[in-house]
C-alpha positions as CSV (number, residue, x, y, z in Angstrom):
1,M,124.0,29.7,69.7
2,R,124.6,29.9,72.8
3,I,125.2,27.7,75.0
4,G,124.0,27.8,79.2
5,G,127.7,27.1,81.4
6,S,124.5,25.1,83.5
7,V,124.2,23.2,80.1
8,L,128.2,22.0,79.9
9,G,128.3,21.2,83.9
10,S,130.4,22.3,86.7
11,P,133.3,21.2,85.9
12,P,132.3,21.0,82.3
13,S,131.4,17.3,81.2
14,A,133.7,16.0,78.7
15,K,130.6,13.9,77.1
16,V,128.7,17.1,76.2
17,V,131.4,19.1,75.1
18,D,132.0,16.4,72.7
19,A,128.0,16.4,71.7
20,Y,127.8,20.2,71.3
21,A,130.9,19.9,68.9
22,D,129.6,17.1,66.8
23,V,126.6,18.9,66.1
24,V,128.3,22.2,64.9
25,S,130.5,20.2,62.9
26,E,127.6,18.5,61.1
27,L,125.6,21.6,60.6
28,N,129.2,23.1,59.3
29,R,129.3,20.6,56.9
30,E,125.6,21.5,55.8
31,G,127.0,25.1,54.8
32,H,125.9,26.7,58.1
33,S,128.1,29.5,60.2
34,L,127.9,29.6,63.8
35,G,128.6,31.9,66.5
36,V,128.7,30.0,69.8
37,V,128.6,32.3,72.6
38,V,129.3,29.9,76.2
39,G,128.4,31.2,79.5
40,G,130.0,30.4,82.7
41,G,127.1,28.5,84.5
42,P,127.2,27.6,88.4
43,A,131.2,28.5,88.1
44,S,131.0,32.0,87.5
45,R,128.2,32.3,90.2
46,D,130.2,30.9,92.7
47,Y,133.3,33.5,92.0
48,I,130.6,36.0,92.2
49,K,129.4,35.3,95.0
50,S,132.9,35.3,96.8
51,A,133.3,38.2,95.2
52,R,130.2,40.0,96.8
53,Q,131.2,38.8,99.9
54,M,134.4,40.3,99.6
55,G,133.0,43.7,99.0
56,L,134.0,43.6,95.3
57,S,131.8,46.0,93.1
58,P,129.0,44.6,90.6
59,Y,131.4,45.6,88.0
60,Q,134.5,43.5,89.5
61,Q,132.0,40.9,90.0
62,D,131.0,40.9,86.3
63,T,134.9,41.0,85.4
64,I,135.1,37.6,87.0
65,A,132.3,36.2,85.4
66,I,133.6,36.9,82.3
67,H,136.7,35.2,82.8
68,V,135.4,31.9,83.4
69,S,132.9,31.9,80.3
70,R,135.8,32.6,78.4
71,L,137.6,29.8,80.1
72,N,134.4,27.5,79.1
73,A,134.5,29.1,75.6
74,R,138.2,28.0,75.0
75,L,137.7,24.3,76.4
76,V,134.8,24.3,73.4
77,A,136.6,26.0,70.7
78,M,139.6,23.8,71.4
79,K,137.4,20.5,70.7
80,L,136.1,22.1,67.7
81,G,139.2,23.3,66.3
82,G,141.9,22.8,68.3
83,V,142.2,26.8,68.9
84,S,143.5,27.6,72.0
85,S,142.2,31.5,72.1
86,V,138.7,33.3,71.9
87,P,137.8,36.3,70.7
88,T,137.5,38.8,73.2
89,S,135.2,41.6,71.2
90,I,132.0,41.5,68.9
91,D,134.6,42.4,66.0
92,G,137.4,39.5,66.2
93,M,134.0,37.2,66.5
94,L,133.1,38.3,63.3
95,Q,136.5,38.2,61.5
96,R,136.6,34.3,62.7
97,L,133.2,33.7,61.8
98,A,134.0,35.1,58.5
99,R,137.3,32.8,58.2
100,N,136.3,29.7,59.5
101,R,132.2,30.1,59.5
102,V,132.8,28.6,62.9
103,A,133.8,30.5,66.3
104,V,133.1,30.6,69.9
105,M,133.8,33.4,72.5
106,G,132.5,34.0,76.0
107,G,131.7,37.1,78.0
108,L,132.1,40.6,76.5
109,R,131.8,43.0,79.2
110,P,130.5,44.2,82.5
111,G,127.1,45.2,82.6
112,I,125.9,42.3,79.9
113,T,125.6,38.4,80.4
114,T,126.4,35.9,77.2
115,D,123.0,36.2,76.2
116,T,123.3,39.7,75.2
117,V,126.5,38.7,73.8
118,A,125.2,36.8,71.5
119,S,122.5,38.7,70.8
120,I,125.1,41.6,69.5
121,V,126.8,38.6,67.4
122,A,123.1,37.8,65.8
123,Q,122.9,41.2,64.9
124,R,126.0,42.0,63.4
125,W,126.1,38.9,61.5
126,N,122.4,39.2,60.1
127,A,121.5,36.5,61.7
128,N,118.4,34.5,61.1
129,L,118.0,32.6,64.2
130,I,119.4,32.4,67.5
131,I,119.2,29.2,69.4
132,K,119.5,29.1,73.7
133,A,120.8,26.0,75.1
134,S,119.4,26.1,78.6
135,D,119.0,24.6,81.8
136,M,115.0,24.7,80.8
137,D,112.7,23.0,78.9
138,G,111.6,26.3,77.3
139,V,110.0,29.6,78.2
140,Y,107.0,29.2,80.8
141,T,104.5,31.5,81.8
142,A,106.8,31.7,85.2
143,D,109.5,30.7,86.7
144,P,108.7,27.1,86.8
145,R,111.0,26.8,90.0
146,V,108.9,28.8,92.1
147,D,105.3,28.6,90.3
148,R,104.1,25.2,90.0
149,N,101.4,26.5,87.6
150,A,103.9,27.5,85.3
151,R,102.9,26.1,81.8
152,K,105.3,25.5,79.3
153,L,104.8,28.2,75.4
154,D,105.8,26.6,72.4
155,R,106.0,29.4,70.9
156,T,105.2,33.4,72.0
157,S,106.1,36.6,71.3
158,Y,109.3,38.9,72.7
159,E,106.5,41.3,73.9
160,R,104.9,38.7,76.5
161,M,108.0,37.4,76.9
162,K,109.6,40.7,78.4
163,Q,106.2,41.0,80.4
164,I,107.0,37.4,82.2
165,L,110.7,37.7,82.6
166,G,111.0,41.5,83.7
167,G,113.8,42.6,85.9
168,T,117.1,44.3,85.0
169,H,120.8,42.8,85.0
170,K,122.8,42.2,88.4
171,P,125.5,40.0,88.2
172,G,124.9,36.1,88.1
173,I,121.3,36.9,86.9
174,H,120.2,33.3,86.5
175,S,116.9,33.9,84.3
176,I,116.0,31.7,81.0
177,V,117.2,34.8,78.5
178,D,118.7,38.2,80.3
179,P,115.9,40.9,80.2
180,I,118.8,43.2,78.0
181,A,119.1,40.5,75.4
182,V,115.2,40.3,75.3
183,D,115.1,44.3,74.6
184,Q,117.7,43.9,72.1
185,L,115.9,40.7,70.4
186,L,112.4,42.9,70.5
187,A,114.1,45.7,68.1
188,S,115.9,42.9,66.1
189,R,113.2,40.5,65.5
190,I,116.0,37.8,65.0
191,K,114.3,34.5,66.3
192,L,114.9,32.6,69.0
193,V,114.5,29.4,70.0
194,V,115.1,27.9,73.5
195,F,115.3,24.7,74.7
196,N,116.7,22.2,77.0
197,G,120.2,21.9,76.1
198,S,120.6,18.4,78.1
199,E,120.2,16.7,74.4
200,P,122.7,18.4,72.3
201,R,121.1,17.2,69.0
202,G,118.1,19.7,69.7
203,V,120.1,22.0,68.1
204,L,119.5,20.5,64.6
205,K,116.1,20.1,65.4
206,A,115.8,24.2,65.8
207,V,118.0,24.9,62.9
208,R,115.7,22.8,61.0
209,G,112.7,24.1,62.1
210,E,111.1,21.0,64.0
211,K,109.1,21.8,66.8
212,I,111.4,21.6,70.1
213,G,111.5,24.1,72.9
214,T,109.8,27.5,72.4
215,L,110.2,29.5,69.7
216,V,110.0,33.5,70.0
217,T,109.4,35.4,67.3
């Protein structure tokens, strides 16, 4: 599961974190294993903006953003199980998943977003579903923030999603799903559900196959 930093808020909302913790605990009790990847959201973009104005390189900008996402991830991890540290590698994430059936991490390395981190974790764990809790209702035919005629898709393919999104990675990119992650998911064919994360219990609907957001296959 990928939780956008914009969903948590800046600073993170205790109410939202509590609600996601309840959802994760409920699914865990039902026998599901959950890898949770948390983004940095507006706070990370603020740091990137400052770093860019200082003349720091894109690599350095990404590095700062990663630390912000890891701070958000630590907050979520503490709420879930009192864990005061989060994995900083995919192997570490998989080890915690195998041991606890729940693990939380933030960013991984410069050049990729937490969407791509979630994609890598899902592939290595042989997951059958990725859930993206976003600040949008799903995938649209165009960016609804700039195109009034954009229409939400209830279901789409990775191929079409790639055509809609286009683009390449850059520090602070704010896309419904990062284009690098789309390329990876296109190859792996893991199902993806993108929904509005302001209602955390939408995760339960996605896991149970109920209609919510956009299903990408």
